[in-house]
C-alpha positions in Angstrom: -26.6 65.0 -50.1 -26.6 67.8 -52.6 -22.8 68.0 -52.6 -22.5 64.3 -53.1 -24.9 64.3 -56.0 -23.1 67.3 -57.6 -19.7 65.5 -57.3 -21.2 62.3 -58.8 -22.9 64.2 -61.6 -19.7 66.1 -62.4 -17.8 62.9 -62.7 -20.6 61.5 -65.0 -20.5 64.6 -67.2 -16.7 64.6 -67.5 -16.4 60.9 -68.3 -19.4 60.9 -70.7 -18.5 64.0 -72.6 -17.1 63.0 -76.0 -15.6 66.5 -76.6 -13.2 65.8 -73.7 -12.1 62.4 -75.1 -9.9 61.2 -77.9 -12.2 59.7 -80.5 -12.3 55.9 -80.2 -9.8 55.9 -77.3 -12.1 55.7 -74.3 -14.3 53.0 -72.9 -17.2 54.2 -70.7 -19.2 51.8 -68.6 -22.5 52.4 -67.0 -23.6 49.9 -64.3 -26.5 49.3 -61.9 -27.0 46.6 -59.3 -27.4 45.8 -55.6 -25.2 47.3 -52.8 -24.6 45.0 -49.8 -26.2 42.0 -51.5 -25.4 39.7 -48.6 -26.8 42.0 -45.8 -28.2 39.6 -43.2 -30.5 42.2 -41.6 -31.6 43.7 -44.9 -31.4 47.2 -43.6 -28.4 48.4 -45.7 -29.2 46.6 -48.9 -30.1 49.1 -51.7 -29.6 49.9 -55.3 -26.5 51.4 -56.9 -25.8 53.2 -60.1 -22.2 54.0 -61.4 -20.0 55.0 -64.2 -16.4 53.9 -65.0 -13.8 55.0 -67.5 -10.9 53.2 -69.2 -8.5 54.5 -71.8 -7.3 51.6 -74.1 -4.2 53.6 -75.0 -3.0 53.0 -71.5 -3.2 49.2 -71.6 0.1 47.5 -70.8 1.0 43.9 -71.7 2.9 42.2 -68.9 3.9 38.6 -68.2 0.8 38.4 -66.0 -1.6 39.7 -68.7 -3.0 42.9 -70.0 -3.6 45.7 -67.5 -5.2 49.2 -67.6 -5.9 52.0 -65.2 -9.6 52.5 -64.4 -11.5 55.3 -62.6 -15.1 55.7 -61.7 -17.7 56.0 -59.0 -21.1 54.9 -57.8 -24.0 56.3 -55.7 -26.4 54.1 -53.8 -30.1 54.5 -53.1 -29.1 55.6 -49.6 -26.9 58.4 -50.8 -23.6 56.6 -50.2 -20.9 57.5 -52.7 -17.7 55.6 -53.6 -15.1 57.3 -56.0 -12.2 55.1 -57.0 -9.2 54.7 -59.2 -7.1 51.6 -59.7 -6.0 48.8 -62.0 -7.9 46.2 -64.1 -6.6 43.0 -65.7 -8.1 41.8 -69.0 -8.2 38.2 -70.1 -10.1 37.0 -73.1 -11.4 33.7 -74.6 -13.2 34.5 -77.9 -16.0 37.0 -77.1 -15.8 36.3 -73.3 -13.8 38.8 -71.2 -12.6 38.2 -67.6 -11.8 41.4 -65.9 -10.4 41.3 -62.3 -9.7 44.7 -60.7 -8.4 46.4 -57.5 -9.4 50.0 -56.8 -8.8 52.0 -53.7 -11.2 54.9 -53.2 -13.0 57.4 -51.2 -16.3 56.3 -49.5 -18.9 58.6 -47.9 -21.7 56.7 -46.1 -24.5 59.3 -46.6 -27.7 57.7 -45.1 -26.3 54.3 -45.9 -23.9 51.7 -44.4 -21.0 52.8 -42.3 -18.0 50.9 -43.7 -15.7 52.2 -40.9 -13.4 54.5 -43.0 -13.3 57.0 -45.8 -10.5 54.9 -47.4 -11.9 51.7 -48.8 -10.6 49.0 -51.2 -12.8 47.4 -53.9 -11.8 44.0 -55.3 -14.0 43.0 -58.3 -14.4 40.3 -60.8 -16.3 41.1 -64.0 -17.4 38.7 -66.8 -18.2 40.4 -70.0 -19.3 39.5 -73.6 -18.7 41.4 -76.8 -22.2 42.1 -78.0 -21.5 44.5 -80.9 -18.4 46.1 -82.3 -17.0 48.4 -79.5 -19.8 47.3 -77.0 -19.8 44.8 -74.1 -22.4 43.6 -71.6 -21.2 42.2 -68.3 -21.9 41.0 -64.8 -19.6 41.8 -61.9 -19.3 41.0 -58.2 -17.3 43.1 -55.9 -16.2 43.3 -52.2 -15.4 46.6 -50.5 -13.6 46.9 -47.2 -11.0 48.9 -45.4 -8.6 46.1 -44.5 -9.2 46.7 -40.8 -7.6 50.2 -41.1 -10.8 51.9 -40.0 -12.8 52.1 -36.8 -14.7 49.0 -37.9 -14.7 46.8 -41.0 -18.1 45.4 -41.9 -17.4 45.3 -45.6 -20.0 45.0 -48.3 -20.6 42.7 -51.3 -22.1 44.1 -54.4 -23.3 42.8 -57.8 -23.8 44.8 -61.0 -24.9 44.5 -64.6 -22.6 46.6 -66.8 -22.9 48.1 -70.3 -19.6 49.3 -71.9 -19.0 51.3 -75.1 -15.9 52.6 -76.8 -16.1 56.2 -77.9 
């Protein structure tokens, strides 16, 4: 538990430290929500708290839209940890942002749900609104599973509220 908390806090300090970032070229998101929101038994459902980083300088415009690498992690109320990196699309209509993403990552169950493997894949859809200059508020829904590559594949569905700020 102490090692997981230390790793998560190290990620948090690194991503949130403005001295390590180019001024105005990093988006940091903080999010909180429910882990395993569709748990039928209710024994694995818990809270989660996470942080995510994007560098707008790395956005690429393609014929499919605008894409960017993302990295982050979350910790649940049951000491589960998920650290990930992947890609996010960005589509906008006025102040509304639609942000689908795919992020493979490392999962450690702690005292929480066994997802069957340390390698898990998160698919997520986020809806965000520009609320101030350089700030967004959003809601996201994600599914994490191991694509049947693990011993089992129970998967988990999660929902989060996100606050993002460009620094």
